[in-house]
N, C-alpha and C positions, 0 to 999 in steps of 0.2 A: 514260689511263695505267692499267695493270692494278693490281689490289689483291689482297691475299692474306689469307685466313683461315688461321691456323696454330693447330693444336690438339695438345696433348700429352694423350693419352687413356689411361685405365686402365679396362679392362672390369670391371664388377661382376657382370653376369649375361649369359651368352652369348646366350640366347634373346631377351631384351629388347634386347640390343645389335644383333642382326640386324634386329629391327623398327625400331629407331632408324635404323640405317644405311640401310635401304631407303627409309624416309620422307625422311631427310635428302638422300639422293642425288637423289630425284625433285624435291625442292624446289630443290636447287642447280642442276640442269639447267634448271629453269623460269626461273631468274633469270640465265642465261647463264654460270654457273660450271662449272668442270670440275676434276677431281682431278689434281694433279701428283704427290702422294705420298699413299698410303693404307695406312699401316702398313709392314711390312717390316723387315728387319734395320737396326739402328742401330749405327754404329761411333763410339764416343766418342773424340774427338781431343784436346780440351782442356777444362779446367774441371770443375765439380762437378755439372753438369746430367746427370741420368740419366733421360731420358724412357722411358716404356714403349712407346708407339706414337705416331708423328707422322703427322698428316694435314695436307696443304696443299692448299687450294682456290684457284684463280685465278678472279677475276671481272673483267669488262671495266673496272671502275672502282670507286672507293670507294662511290659512290652505289648501285650495283647490289648490292654486298656488304651494305651497311646495309639496303637494301630487302629482301634475302633474309632477313637475320637477324631483322627485325621482321615478316616475313610470316606470314600465316595458314597457309600451306603448311608452313613450318618449325615453326610452333607445334604442328602435328600431330606432328612428330617429338619435340618437347620434352616431350610428354605422357609419354613413356617414358624420357627422358634420365636422370633421377635413379636409376631402377632399373637402367638399362643401363650407366651409366658415370660416372666422375668425370673432370674435365679442367681444363686451363688453356687459354684461348682468347684469341687476339689478332687484330687487324686491322691490316695494314700496307700502306702505299702501295708500289707497285713503282716502277721507273724507266722513263722513256721510252726506247724503243729508237732509237738513232741509226741512220740508214740511208740 
């Protein structure tokens, strides 16, 4: 069953953010993940949530998502995270596709 990392990102430093983004993308691909959403316009429909930029990454399953998050490859991206951005980050299970 797929799993999703969902992040609400605020960029602090554009140059550091590009470094983080490049390193994170390489690590995500290595663990079987791919981007479904990577920024872009946000249209608020209901509620008080006002995110700056949303990133959604799909992994094959929760175990792969957790393995990525704890990996040495992703740790390399985290070296610049605090300079690059602030964020809220969650991991959620997807639903099994009927078919």
